[in-house]
DSSP file (Angstrom, degrees, kcal/mol; ACC not computed):
  #  RESIDUE AA STRUCTURE BP1 BP2  ACC     N-H-->O    O-->H-N    N-H-->O    O-->H-N    TCO  KAPPA ALPHA  PHI   PSI    X-CA   Y-CA   Z-CA
    1    1 A M              0   0    0      0, 0.0    54,-1.8     0, 0.0     2,-0.5   0.000 360.0 360.0 360.0 141.1   17.2  -10.1    2.3
    2    2 A D  E     +A   54   0A   0     52,-0.2    52,-0.2   129,-0.1    54,-0.0  -0.928 360.0 179.5-116.2 129.9   14.3   -8.0    1.3
    3    3 A F  E     -A   53   0A   0     50,-2.3    50,-1.7    -2,-0.5     2,-0.2  -0.770  17.5-152.1-130.4  87.7   14.4   -5.0   -1.1
    4    4 A P  E     -A   52   0A   0      0, 0.0    48,-0.3     0, 0.0     3,-0.1  -0.414   7.2-168.0 -62.9 126.4   11.0   -3.4   -1.6
    5    5 A L  E     +     0   0A   0     46,-1.6     2,-0.4     1,-0.3    47,-0.2   0.843  66.6   1.3 -84.6 -37.4   10.9   -1.8   -5.1
    6    6 A S  E     -A   51   0A   0     45,-1.9    45,-0.5     2,-0.0     2,-0.3  -0.997  47.2-178.9-151.9 146.9    7.8    0.2   -4.7
    7    7 A R        +     0   0    0     -2,-0.4     2,-0.2    43,-0.2    43,-0.1  -0.827  24.9 170.4-142.9 104.4    5.2    1.0   -2.1
    8    8 A T        -     0   0    0     41,-0.5     3,-0.1    -2,-0.3    -2,-0.0  -0.612  29.7-107.0-113.5 172.1    2.5    3.4   -3.4
    9    9 A G  S    S-     0   0    0      1,-0.2     2,-0.3    -2,-0.2    -1,-0.2   0.199  72.0 -33.3 -78.1-157.5   -0.9    4.6   -2.1
   10   10 A L        -     0   0    0      1,-0.1     2,-0.6    38,-0.1    -1,-0.2  -0.450  65.8-147.3 -67.2 125.3   -4.3    3.7   -3.4
   11   11 A R    >>  -     0   0    0     32,-0.3     3,-1.1    -2,-0.3     4,-0.6  -0.869   8.2-152.8-104.5 123.3   -4.0    3.0   -7.1
   12   12 A L  H >> S+     0   0    0     -2,-0.6     4,-1.5     1,-0.2     3,-0.7   0.763  89.2  71.4 -68.5 -26.1   -7.0    3.9   -9.3
   13   13 A K  H 3> S+     0   0    0      1,-0.3     4,-0.6     2,-0.2    -1,-0.2   0.813  96.9  51.8 -60.1 -28.7   -6.1    1.3  -11.9
   14   14 A Y  H <> S+     0   0    0     -3,-1.1     4,-0.8     2,-0.2    -1,-0.3   0.754 101.2  61.5 -77.0 -25.4   -7.2   -1.4   -9.5
   15   15 A L  H XX S+     0   0    0     -3,-0.7     4,-0.6    -4,-0.6     3,-0.6   0.894 102.0  51.2 -65.6 -40.2  -10.5    0.3   -8.9
   16   16 A S  H 3< S+     0   0    0     -4,-1.5     3,-0.4     1,-0.2    -1,-0.2   0.776 104.3  58.4 -68.4 -23.8  -11.4   -0.1  -12.5
   17   17 A A  H 3< S+     0   0    0     -4,-0.6     4,-0.5     1,-0.2    -1,-0.2   0.767 103.2  53.9 -74.0 -25.2  -10.6   -3.8  -12.3
   18   18 A T  H <X S+     0   0    0     -4,-0.8     4,-1.9    -3,-0.6    -1,-0.2   0.635  88.4  80.3 -85.9 -13.5  -13.2   -4.2   -9.5
   19   19 A I  H  X S+     0   0    0     -4,-0.6     4,-2.1    -3,-0.4     5,-0.2   0.910  90.7  49.3 -62.8 -45.4  -16.0   -2.7  -11.6
   20   20 A P  H  > S+     0   0    0      0, 0.0     4,-2.7     0, 0.0    -1,-0.2   0.882 108.3  56.1 -64.1 -31.8  -16.8   -5.8  -13.6
   21   21 A L  H  > S+     0   0    0     -4,-0.5     4,-2.9     2,-0.2    -2,-0.2   0.947 106.2  49.6 -57.9 -47.9  -16.8   -7.7  -10.3
   22   22 A A  H  X S+     0   0    0     -4,-1.9     4,-2.3     1,-0.2    -1,-0.2   0.898 110.4  50.6 -60.1 -41.7  -19.5   -5.4   -9.0
   23   23 A I  H  X S+     0   0    0     -4,-2.1     4,-2.6     2,-0.2    -1,-0.2   0.923 111.3  48.3 -62.1 -44.9  -21.6   -5.9  -12.2
   24   24 A I  H  X S+     0   0    0     -4,-2.7     4,-1.6     2,-0.2    -2,-0.2   0.933 111.6  50.0 -59.8 -44.4  -21.3   -9.7  -11.9
   25   25 A L  H  <>S+     0   0    0     -4,-2.9     5,-2.2     1,-0.2    -2,-0.2   0.907 112.1  46.2 -66.1 -39.1  -22.3   -9.6   -8.2
   26   26 A V  H ><5S+     0   0    0     -4,-2.3     3,-2.0     1,-0.2    -1,-0.2   0.902 109.2  56.6 -67.4 -39.6  -25.3   -7.4   -8.9
   27   27 A A  H 3<5S+     0   0    0     -4,-2.6    -1,-0.2     1,-0.3    -2,-0.2   0.812 104.0  54.5 -61.5 -28.1  -26.3   -9.7  -11.8
   28   28 A F  T 3<5S-     0   0    0     -4,-1.6    -1,-0.3    -3,-0.2    -2,-0.2   0.202 131.4 -89.8 -92.1  15.7  -26.3  -12.6   -9.4
   29   29 A G  T < 5S+     0   0    0     -3,-2.0    -3,-0.2     1,-0.3    -2,-0.1   0.426  77.7 140.1 102.5  -0.6  -28.7  -10.9   -7.1
   30   30 A M      < -     0   0    0     -5,-2.2    -1,-0.3     1,-0.1    -2,-0.0  -0.477  61.5-101.7 -76.7 148.8  -26.6   -9.0   -4.6
   31   31 A A     >  -     0   0    0      1,-0.1     4,-2.1    -2,-0.1     3,-0.5  -0.418  30.3-123.7 -64.8 141.9  -27.8   -5.5   -3.5
   32   32 A P  H  > S+     0   0    0      0, 0.0     4,-2.4     0, 0.0     5,-0.2   0.872 110.2  54.3 -58.2 -37.0  -25.8   -2.8   -5.4
   33   33 A W  H  > S+     0   0    0      1,-0.2     4,-2.1     2,-0.2     5,-0.1   0.863 109.4  49.0 -67.9 -32.4  -24.6   -1.1   -2.3
   34   34 A Q  H  > S+     0   0    0     -3,-0.5     4,-2.4     2,-0.2    -1,-0.2   0.890 110.3  50.2 -69.8 -38.8  -23.2   -4.4   -1.0
   35   35 A A  H  X S+     0   0    0     -4,-2.1     4,-2.5     2,-0.2    -2,-0.2   0.911 111.6  48.9 -63.0 -42.1  -21.4   -5.1   -4.3
   36   36 A V  H  X S+     0   0    0     -4,-2.4     4,-2.6     2,-0.2    -2,-0.2   0.925 110.7  49.3 -63.2 -45.2  -19.9   -1.6   -4.2
   37   37 A L  H  X S+     0   0    0     -4,-2.1     4,-2.7     2,-0.2     5,-0.2   0.931 112.2  49.1 -64.2 -44.3  -18.7   -2.0   -0.5
   38   38 A I  H  X S+     0   0    0     -4,-2.4     4,-2.7     1,-0.2    -1,-0.2   0.952 113.4  46.7 -57.0 -49.4  -17.1   -5.4   -1.4
   39   39 A C  H  X S+     0   0    0     -4,-2.5     4,-2.5     1,-0.2    -1,-0.2   0.882 112.1  49.4 -63.6 -39.7  -15.4   -3.9   -4.4
   40   40 A L  H  X S+     0   0    0     -4,-2.6     4,-2.5     2,-0.2    -1,-0.2   0.922 112.3  48.3 -64.6 -42.4  -14.1   -0.9   -2.5
   41   41 A A  H  X S+     0   0    0     -4,-2.7     4,-2.4     1,-0.2    -2,-0.2   0.920 112.8  48.9 -64.7 -40.7  -12.8   -3.2    0.3
   42   42 A L  H  X S+     0   0    0     -4,-2.7     4,-2.9    -5,-0.2     5,-0.2   0.903 110.6  51.1 -63.8 -40.7  -11.1   -5.4   -2.4
   43   43 A W  H  X S+     0   0    0     -4,-2.5     4,-2.5     2,-0.2   -32,-0.3   0.912 111.0  46.7 -64.4 -41.6   -9.6   -2.3   -4.0
   44   44 A I  H  X S+     0   0    0     -4,-2.5     4,-0.8     2,-0.2    -2,-0.2   0.920 113.8  49.5 -65.2 -42.4   -8.2   -0.9   -0.7
   45   45 A L  H >< S+     0   0    0     -4,-2.4     3,-0.8    -5,-0.2     4,-0.3   0.958 115.0  42.9 -59.9 -52.1   -6.7   -4.4    0.1
   46   46 A I  H >< S+     0   0    0     -4,-2.9     3,-1.5     1,-0.2    -2,-0.2   0.913 111.4  53.7 -66.1 -42.4   -5.1   -4.9   -3.3
   47   47 A S  H 3< S+     0   0    0     -4,-2.5    -1,-0.2     1,-0.3    -2,-0.2   0.626  97.1  66.0 -72.1  -9.8   -3.7   -1.3   -3.6
   48   48 A R  T << S+     0   0    0     -4,-0.8    -1,-0.3    -3,-0.8    -2,-0.2   0.542  86.3  94.9 -84.2  -6.1   -2.0   -1.6   -0.2
   49   49 A G    <   -     0   0    0     -3,-1.5   -41,-0.5    -4,-0.3     2,-0.3  -0.260  58.0-161.4 -76.0 168.3    0.4   -4.3   -1.6
   50   50 A Y  E     - B   0  67A   0     17,-1.5    17,-3.4   -43,-0.1     2,-0.3  -0.986  15.3-119.3-150.5 157.5    3.8   -3.6   -3.1
   51   51 A A  E     +AB   6  66A   0    -45,-0.5   -45,-1.9    -2,-0.3   -46,-1.6  -0.710  37.5 156.7 -99.3 152.6    6.3   -5.2   -5.3
   52   52 A G  E     -AB   4  65A   0     13,-2.2    13,-2.4    -2,-0.3     2,-0.4  -0.926  36.2-117.1-157.9 180.0    9.9   -6.2   -4.3
   53   53 A K  E     -AB   3  64A   0    -50,-1.7   -50,-2.3    -2,-0.3     2,-0.4  -0.991  27.7-167.8-131.0 138.4   12.9   -8.3   -4.9
   54   54 A E  E     -AB   2  63A   0      9,-2.7     9,-2.3    -2,-0.4     2,-0.4  -0.988   9.9-159.2-133.4 136.4   14.2  -10.9   -2.4
   55   55 A I  E     - B   0  62A   0    -54,-1.8     7,-0.2    -2,-0.4    -2,-0.0  -0.957  31.6-110.2-116.3 135.3   17.4  -12.8   -2.2
   56   56 A S    >   -     0   0    0      5,-2.1     3,-2.3    -2,-0.4     5,-0.0  -0.199  28.0-112.3 -62.0 151.5   17.5  -16.0   -0.1
   57   57 A A  T 3  S+     0   0    0      1,-0.3    -1,-0.1     2,-0.1    -2,-0.0   0.768 119.8  53.6 -58.1 -27.4   19.6  -15.9    3.1
   58   58 A E  T 3  S-     0   0    0      3,-0.0    -1,-0.3     0, 0.0    -2,-0.1   0.448 110.4-123.4 -85.8   1.0   22.1  -18.4    1.5
   59   59 A F  S <  S+     0   0    0     -3,-2.3    -2,-0.1     2,-0.1     3,-0.1   0.886  83.7 108.5  56.9  41.1   22.5  -16.1   -1.6
   60   60 A T  S    S+     0   0    0      1,-0.2    19,-2.9    18,-0.0     2,-0.3   0.612  70.6  39.0-113.8 -20.5   21.4  -18.9   -3.9
   61   61 A Q  E     - C   0  78A   0     17,-0.3    -5,-2.1    -5,-0.0     2,-0.3  -0.893  56.4-170.0-132.4 159.2   18.0  -17.8   -5.0
   62   62 A V  E     -BC  55  77A   0     15,-2.6    15,-2.4    -2,-0.3     2,-0.3  -0.991   7.2-179.7-144.4 147.1   16.2  -14.6   -6.0
   63   63 A R  E     -B   54   0A   0     -9,-2.3    -9,-2.7    -2,-0.3     2,-0.5  -0.996  27.3-134.5-149.6 149.7   12.6  -13.8   -6.7
   64   64 A D  E     -B   53   0A   0     11,-0.4     2,-0.3    -2,-0.3    11,-0.3  -0.867  41.0-176.3 -92.5 132.9   10.4  -10.9   -7.7
   65   65 A Y  E     -B   52   0A   0    -13,-2.4   -13,-2.2    -2,-0.5     2,-0.5  -0.852  30.1-140.5-132.7 164.7    7.4  -10.8   -5.4
   66   66 A Y  E     -BD  51  73A   0      7,-2.1     7,-2.2    -2,-0.3     2,-0.5  -0.994  23.9-149.5-123.2 120.7    4.2   -9.0   -4.7
   67   67 A D  E     +BD  50  72A   0    -17,-3.4   -17,-1.5    -2,-0.5     2,-0.5  -0.802  17.0 177.9 -97.8 127.3    3.4   -8.5   -1.0
   68   68 A L  E >  S- D   0  71A   0      3,-2.6     3,-1.5    -2,-0.5   -19,-0.1  -0.906  75.3 -27.5-130.1 104.8   -0.2   -8.4    0.1
   69   69 A L  T 3  S-     0   0    0     -2,-0.5     3,-0.1     1,-0.3    -1,-0.1   0.869 127.0 -47.5  59.3  38.1   -0.8   -8.0    3.8
   70   70 A G  T 3  S+     0   0    0      1,-0.3     2,-0.5     0, 0.0    -1,-0.3   0.254 114.3 116.2  89.6 -13.0    2.5   -9.7    4.6
   71   71 A W  E <   -D   68   0A   0     -3,-1.5    -3,-2.6     2,-0.0     2,-0.5  -0.793  54.4-150.2 -91.2 127.0    2.0  -12.6    2.3
   72   72 A R  E     -D   67   0A   0     -2,-0.5     2,-0.5    -5,-0.2    -5,-0.2  -0.827   8.6-165.3-104.2 129.9    4.6  -12.7   -0.5
   73   73 A F  E     +D   66   0A   0     -7,-2.2    -7,-2.1    -2,-0.5     2,-0.2  -0.946  39.1  97.5-113.3 128.8    3.7  -14.2   -3.9
   74   74 A G        -     0   0    0     -2,-0.5     2,-0.4    -9,-0.2    -9,-0.1  -0.745  63.2-105.5 161.1 151.4    6.4  -15.0   -6.4
   75   75 A S        -     0   0    0    -11,-0.3   -11,-0.4    -2,-0.2     2,-0.2  -0.768  32.5-119.4-102.1 143.0    8.4  -18.0   -7.5
   76   76 A W        -     0   0    0     -2,-0.4     2,-0.3   -13,-0.1   -13,-0.2  -0.545  28.8-168.7 -78.2 142.8   12.1  -18.5   -6.5
   77   77 A Q  E     -C   62   0A   0    -15,-2.4   -15,-2.6    -2,-0.2     2,-0.1  -0.929  33.9 -91.8-126.9 151.1   14.6  -18.6   -9.3
   78   78 A K  E     -C   61   0A   0     -2,-0.3   -17,-0.3   -17,-0.2   -18,-0.0  -0.463  49.3-106.5 -64.8 135.7   18.3  -19.7   -9.2
   79   79 A L        -     0   0    0    -19,-2.9     3,-0.1    -2,-0.1    -1,-0.1  -0.450  40.3-120.3 -64.1 126.7   20.5  -16.7   -8.6
   80   80 A P        -     0   0    0      0, 0.0     2,-0.2     0, 0.0    -1,-0.1  -0.174  44.5 -71.2 -66.8 166.9   22.3  -16.0  -11.9
   81   81 A T        -     0   0    0     42,-0.1    42,-2.8     1,-0.1     2,-0.5  -0.406  51.0-143.7 -62.9 126.1   26.1  -16.0  -12.0
   82   82 A I  E     +E  122   0B   0     40,-0.2    40,-0.2    -2,-0.2     3,-0.1  -0.803  23.1 176.0 -96.8 126.9   27.5  -13.0  -10.1
   83   83 A V  E     -     0   0B   0     38,-2.7     2,-0.3    -2,-0.5    39,-0.2   0.453  62.5  -8.5-111.2  -5.0   30.6  -11.4  -11.7
   84   84 A G  E     -E  121   0B   0     37,-0.9    37,-3.3    71,-0.2     2,-0.5  -0.946  54.2-119.7-178.8 160.6   31.0   -8.5   -9.4
   85   85 A V  E     -Ef 120 157B   0     71,-2.3    73,-3.2    -2,-0.3     2,-0.4  -0.974  34.5-160.2-113.3 125.2   29.7   -6.2   -6.6
   86   86 A T  E     -Ef 119 158B   0     33,-3.3    33,-2.9    -2,-0.5     2,-0.6  -0.894  14.2-164.0-114.1 131.7   29.2   -2.7   -7.7
   87   87 A L  E     +Ef 118 159B   0     71,-2.9    73,-2.8    -2,-0.4     2,-0.4  -0.967  20.5 178.5-107.3 123.8   29.0    0.5   -5.5
   88   88 A K  E     -Ef 117 160B   0     29,-2.1    29,-3.0    -2,-0.6     2,-0.4  -0.993  22.4-137.2-132.3 134.8   27.6    3.4   -7.5
   89   89 A K  E     -E  116   0B   0     71,-2.7     2,-0.4    -2,-0.4    27,-0.2  -0.736  23.0-176.1 -91.5 131.5   26.9    6.9   -6.3
   90   90 A F  E     -E  115   0B   0     25,-2.7    25,-2.7    -2,-0.4     2,-0.3  -0.944   3.0-176.2-121.1 147.2   23.7    8.5   -7.4
   91   91 A S  E     +E  114   0B   0     -2,-0.4     2,-0.3    23,-0.2    23,-0.2  -0.998   3.6 179.5-142.7 145.7   22.4   12.0   -6.8
   92   92 A V  E     -E  113   0B   0     21,-2.1    21,-3.0    -2,-0.3     2,-0.4  -0.958  30.8-114.9-137.3 154.9   19.2   13.8   -7.6
   93   93 A L  E     -E  112   0B   0     -2,-0.3     2,-0.4    19,-0.2    19,-0.2  -0.771  32.9-167.7 -90.7 138.9   18.0   17.3   -6.9
   94   94 A Q  E     -E  111   0B   0     17,-3.8    17,-3.0    -2,-0.4     2,-0.3  -0.978  19.9-125.5-125.7 139.0   15.0   17.5   -4.6
   95   95 A S  E     -E  110   0B   0     -2,-0.4    15,-0.2    15,-0.3     4,-0.1  -0.651  10.6-161.8 -79.5 134.9   12.8   20.5   -3.8
   96   96 A R  S    S+     0   0    0     13,-2.8    14,-0.1    -2,-0.3    -1,-0.1   0.465  71.7  82.1 -93.6  -1.7   12.5   21.3   -0.2
   97   97 A M  S    S-     0   0    0     12,-0.5     5,-0.1     1,-0.0    -2,-0.1  -0.878  91.2-109.3-105.0 130.3    9.4   23.4   -0.9
   98   98 A P    >>  -     0   0    0      0, 0.0     4,-1.5     0, 0.0     3,-0.9  -0.231  29.8-118.7 -55.0 146.2    6.0   21.7   -1.2
   99   99 A A  H 3> S+     0   0    0      1,-0.3     4,-0.7     2,-0.2     3,-0.2   0.856 112.2  58.2 -60.4 -36.0    4.8   21.8   -4.8
  100  100 A A  H 34 S+     0   0    0      1,-0.2    -1,-0.3     2,-0.2     3,-0.2   0.842 112.5  40.2 -64.1 -31.1    1.6   23.8   -3.9
  101  101 A M  H <4 S+     0   0    0     -3,-0.9    -1,-0.2     1,-0.2    -2,-0.2   0.672 107.1  62.7 -89.9 -17.7    3.8   26.6   -2.4
  102  102 A S  H ><  +     0   0    0     -4,-1.5     3,-2.5    -3,-0.2    -1,-0.2   0.562  69.2 121.1 -89.6  -6.3    6.6   26.6   -5.1
  103  103 A W  T 3< S+     0   0    0     -4,-0.7     3,-0.1     1,-0.3    -3,-0.0  -0.372  89.3   3.2 -60.7 125.3    4.3   27.6   -8.0
  104  104 A G  T 3  S+     0   0    0      1,-0.2     2,-0.6    -2,-0.1    -1,-0.3   0.474  95.4 134.5  79.2   1.1    5.7   30.8   -9.4
  105  105 A S    <   -     0   0    0     -3,-2.5     3,-0.4     1,-0.2    -1,-0.2  -0.763  35.6-171.0 -90.5 122.2    8.7   30.8   -7.1
  106  106 A W  S    S+     0   0    0     -2,-0.6     2,-0.4     1,-0.2    -1,-0.2   0.710  82.6  52.9 -82.0 -21.8   11.8   31.7   -9.0
  107  107 A Q  S    S+     0   0    0      2,-0.0     2,-0.3    -5,-0.0    -1,-0.2  -0.480  75.8 174.5-114.3  61.5   14.1   30.9   -6.1
  108  108 A N        -     0   0    0     -3,-0.4     2,-0.5    -2,-0.4    -6,-0.0  -0.504  32.8-123.6 -72.3 128.6   12.9   27.4   -5.2
  109  109 A S        -     0   0    0     -2,-0.3   -13,-2.8   -14,-0.0   -12,-0.5  -0.616  37.3-180.0 -76.1 120.2   15.1   25.9   -2.5
  110  110 A T  E     -E   95   0B   0     -2,-0.5     2,-0.3   -15,-0.2   -15,-0.3  -0.858  12.8-162.9-120.6 158.2   16.6   22.6   -3.6
  111  111 A G  E     -E   94   0B   0    -17,-3.0   -17,-3.8    -2,-0.3     2,-0.6  -0.924  22.2-118.3-133.1 158.5   18.8   20.1   -2.0
  112  112 A R  E     -E   93   0B   0     -2,-0.3     2,-0.6   -19,-0.2   -19,-0.2  -0.888  19.3-156.0-100.5 122.4   20.9   17.3   -3.4
  113  113 A L  E     -E   92   0B   0    -21,-3.0   -21,-2.1    -2,-0.6     2,-0.4  -0.896  16.6-173.5 -98.0 118.8   20.0   13.8   -2.3
  114  114 A E  E     +E   91   0B   0     -2,-0.6    22,-0.7   -23,-0.2     2,-0.3  -0.906   8.4 165.9-115.5 140.8   23.0   11.5   -2.6
  115  115 A E  E     -EG  90 135B   0    -25,-2.7   -25,-2.7    -2,-0.4     2,-0.5  -0.988  32.7-126.6-148.9 158.1   23.1    7.8   -2.0
  116  116 A I  E     -EG  89 134B   0     18,-2.8    18,-2.8    -2,-0.3     2,-0.5  -0.921  24.2-155.8-105.7 129.5   25.2    4.7   -2.7
  117  117 A V  E     -EG  88 133B   0    -29,-3.0   -29,-2.1    -2,-0.5     2,-0.6  -0.905   4.8-147.4-108.6 132.3   23.5    1.9   -4.5
  118  118 A I  E     -EG  87 132B   0     14,-2.8    13,-2.9    -2,-0.5    14,-1.0  -0.873  22.9-178.8-101.7 124.7   24.9   -1.7   -4.0
  119  119 A I  E     -EG  86 130B   0    -33,-2.9   -33,-3.3    -2,-0.6     2,-0.6  -0.955  26.6-139.6-126.9 139.0   24.4   -3.8   -7.1
  120  120 A L  E     -EG  85 129B   0      9,-2.8     9,-2.2    -2,-0.4     2,-0.4  -0.890  27.7-135.0 -91.1 122.2   25.3   -7.4   -7.9
  121  121 A S  E     -E   84   0B   0    -37,-3.3   -38,-2.7    -2,-0.6   -37,-0.9  -0.669  17.6-146.1 -81.9 127.3   26.6   -7.5  -11.4
  122  122 A V  E >   -E   82   0B   0     -2,-0.4     3,-1.2     5,-0.3   -40,-0.2  -0.767  21.1-107.1 -99.7 135.6   25.1  -10.4  -13.4
  123  123 A Q  T 3  S+     0   0    0    -42,-2.8   -42,-0.1    -2,-0.4     3,-0.1  -0.390 100.3   3.4 -62.8 133.6   27.1  -12.3  -16.0
  124  124 A H  T 3  S+     0   0    0      1,-0.2     2,-0.3    -2,-0.1    -1,-0.3   0.827 111.0 108.1  59.2  38.3   26.1  -11.5  -19.7
  125  125 A S    <   -     0   0    0     -3,-1.2    -3,-0.2     1,-0.1    -1,-0.2  -0.998  60.9-154.4-145.0 141.3   23.5   -8.9  -18.5
  126  126 A R  S    S+     0   0    0     -2,-0.3     2,-0.5    -3,-0.1    -1,-0.1   0.621  84.6  72.6 -84.7 -11.4   23.3   -5.2  -18.6
  127  127 A Q        -     0   0    0     -5,-0.0    -5,-0.3    -6,-0.0     2,-0.1  -0.897  65.8-167.1-108.5 132.8   21.0   -5.2  -15.6
  128  128 A G        -     0   0    0     -2,-0.5     2,-0.6    -7,-0.1    -7,-0.2  -0.356  29.4 -99.7 -99.2-176.0   22.3   -6.0  -12.2
  129  129 A I  E     -G  120   0B   0     -9,-2.2    -9,-2.8    -2,-0.1     2,-0.5  -0.947  29.3-142.1-114.2 114.7   20.4   -6.8   -9.0
  130  130 A I  E     +G  119   0B   0     -2,-0.6   -11,-0.2   -11,-0.2     3,-0.1  -0.597  25.1 172.7 -75.1 122.6   20.1   -3.9   -6.6
  131  131 A I  E     -     0   0B   0    -13,-2.9     2,-0.3    -2,-0.5   -12,-0.2   0.496  56.2 -13.2-113.8  -2.0   20.4   -5.2   -3.2
  132  132 A G  E     -G  118   0B   0    -14,-1.0   -14,-2.8  -129,-0.1     2,-0.4  -0.936  45.2-137.4 177.3 165.6   20.5   -2.0   -1.1
  133  133 A R  E     +G  117   0B   0     -2,-0.3     2,-0.3   -16,-0.2   -16,-0.2  -0.996  25.0 177.7-134.2 136.9   20.8    1.8   -0.8
  134  134 A T  E     -G  116   0B   0    -18,-2.8   -18,-2.8    -2,-0.4     2,-0.1  -0.894  33.5 -95.9-135.1 167.2   22.8    3.6    1.8
  135  135 A S  E >   -G  115   0B   0     -2,-0.3     3,-1.1   -20,-0.2   -20,-0.2  -0.455  30.9-122.2 -79.3 156.2   23.7    7.2    2.6
  136  136 A V  G >  S+     0   0    0    -22,-0.7     3,-1.2     1,-0.2     4,-0.1   0.777 110.5  67.9 -70.3 -21.5   27.0    8.6    1.4
  137  137 A E  G 3  S+     0   0    0      1,-0.3     3,-0.3     2,-0.1    -1,-0.2   0.716  98.0  52.4 -69.6 -17.5   27.9    9.3    5.0
  138  138 A T  G <> S+     0   0    0     -3,-1.1     4,-2.3     1,-0.2    -1,-0.3  -0.043  70.5 125.5-102.3  31.9   28.1    5.5    5.6
  139  139 A L  H <>  +     0   0    0     -3,-1.2     4,-2.6     1,-0.2     5,-0.2   0.849  69.3  53.2 -62.6 -38.6   30.5    4.9    2.7
  140  140 A D  H  > S+     0   0    0     -3,-0.3     4,-2.3     2,-0.2    -1,-0.2   0.936 113.2  42.9 -65.0 -45.4   33.1    3.1    4.9
  141  141 A Q  H  > S+     0   0    0      1,-0.2     4,-2.3     2,-0.2    -2,-0.2   0.878 114.0  51.8 -69.2 -35.0   30.6    0.6    6.3
  142  142 A T  H  X S+     0   0    0     -4,-2.3     4,-2.5     2,-0.2    -2,-0.2   0.902 109.5  49.9 -67.5 -40.3   29.0    0.2    2.9
  143  143 A T  H  X S+     0   0    0     -4,-2.6     4,-2.4     2,-0.2    -2,-0.2   0.919 109.9  51.1 -61.2 -44.7   32.4   -0.6    1.3
  144  144 A E  H  X S+     0   0    0     -4,-2.3     4,-2.1     2,-0.2    -2,-0.2   0.892 110.5  48.1 -60.5 -39.8   33.2   -3.1    4.0
  145  145 A A  H  X S+     0   0    0     -4,-2.3     4,-2.4     2,-0.2    -2,-0.2   0.913 111.0  51.3 -64.8 -41.4   29.9   -4.8    3.4
  146  146 A A  H  X S+     0   0    0     -4,-2.5     4,-2.5     2,-0.2    -2,-0.2   0.868 108.6  52.6 -61.5 -37.9   30.5   -4.9   -0.3
  147  147 A N  H  X S+     0   0    0     -4,-2.4     4,-2.6     2,-0.2    -1,-0.2   0.940 110.0  47.3 -63.4 -48.3   33.9   -6.4    0.3
  148  148 A R  H  X S+     0   0    0     -4,-2.1     4,-1.9     1,-0.2    -2,-0.2   0.905 113.1  49.1 -62.4 -40.6   32.4   -9.2    2.4
  149  149 A L  H  X S+     0   0    0     -4,-2.4     4,-1.7     2,-0.2    -1,-0.2   0.901 110.8  49.5 -63.1 -41.1   29.8   -9.8   -0.2
  150  150 A A  H  X>S+     0   0    0     -4,-2.5     5,-2.1     1,-0.2     4,-1.9   0.903 109.5  52.0 -66.4 -39.2   32.4   -9.9   -3.0
  151  151 A A  H  <5S+     0   0    0     -4,-2.6    -1,-0.2     1,-0.2    -2,-0.2   0.883 106.1  55.2 -61.7 -36.6   34.4  -12.4   -0.9
  152  152 A H  H  <5S+     0   0    0     -4,-1.9    -1,-0.2     1,-0.2    -2,-0.2   0.921 118.2  33.5 -60.5 -44.0   31.4  -14.5   -0.5
  153  153 A F  H  <5S-     0   0    0     -4,-1.7    -1,-0.2     2,-0.1    -2,-0.2   0.621 107.6-123.5 -86.8 -16.7   30.9  -14.7   -4.3
  154  154 A G  T  <5 +     0   0    0     -4,-1.9    -3,-0.2     1,-0.3    -4,-0.1   0.910  69.7 124.5  71.1  41.7   34.7  -14.6   -5.1
  155  155 A V      < -     0   0    0     -5,-2.1    -1,-0.3    -6,-0.1   -71,-0.2  -0.827  62.3-100.1-129.0 164.0   34.3  -11.5   -7.3
  156  156 A P        -     0   0    0      0, 0.0   -71,-2.3     0, 0.0     2,-0.5  -0.446  29.5-119.3 -84.9 163.0   35.8   -8.1   -7.4
  157  157 A V  E     -f   85   0B   0    -73,-0.2     2,-0.5    -2,-0.1   -71,-0.2  -0.867  22.6-156.4 -98.1 128.0   34.3   -4.8   -6.1
  158  158 A N  E     -f   86   0B   0    -73,-3.2   -71,-2.9    -2,-0.5     2,-0.5  -0.935   7.0-158.1-107.9 126.4   33.7   -2.1   -8.6
  159  159 A L  E     +f   87   0B   0     -2,-0.5     2,-0.3   -73,-0.2   -71,-0.2  -0.908  20.4 170.7-110.7 123.7   33.5    1.5   -7.3
  160  160 A Y  E     +f   88   0B   0    -73,-2.8   -71,-2.7    -2,-0.5    -2,-0.0  -0.711  28.2 137.3-125.5  79.2   31.8    4.3   -9.2
  161  161 A L        +     0   0    0     -2,-0.3    -1,-0.1   -73,-0.2     2,-0.1   0.346  30.0 110.2-111.9   6.7   31.8    7.0   -6.6
  162  162 A Q              0   0    0      1,-0.2   -73,-0.2    -3,-0.1    -2,-0.0  -0.399 360.0 360.0 -79.3 156.8   32.8   10.1   -8.6
  163  163 A G              0   0    0     -2,-0.1    -1,-0.2   -73,-0.0    -2,-0.0   0.463 360.0 360.0  95.5 360.0   30.4   12.9   -9.2
């Protein structure tokens, strides 16, 4: 199972990491424009990657990975002891108006985004493993999936769906 944690656009912090490389390439005789092109290509390549968490199909191992052009880098760890499957409802307010248009608008149109997060509760840990997010409209299917997952681990399902 694959659970991408973040996927962002071009990140400037990686551009600053390529500047020393450009200096080294120029110092070894490469033309400055070639060094800049190589570093820009490297920056675009690196910043297209994303981080995620992955659980093995057998639910025995877990890893945090970094994906770069489909190649995942990260080491597998034994899945910690699971003591429960938790369904928790989260909601946030989202603006339906683009930020550029909403400046100075007192009656900004907002909407509530609600989702159910499926979490594996880990023994002796305050942090669980988020294994999925679903829409509130699919609560019945999500609850069924959580019950199957809990049966697999032999643990209870905890529901926090109020609010």
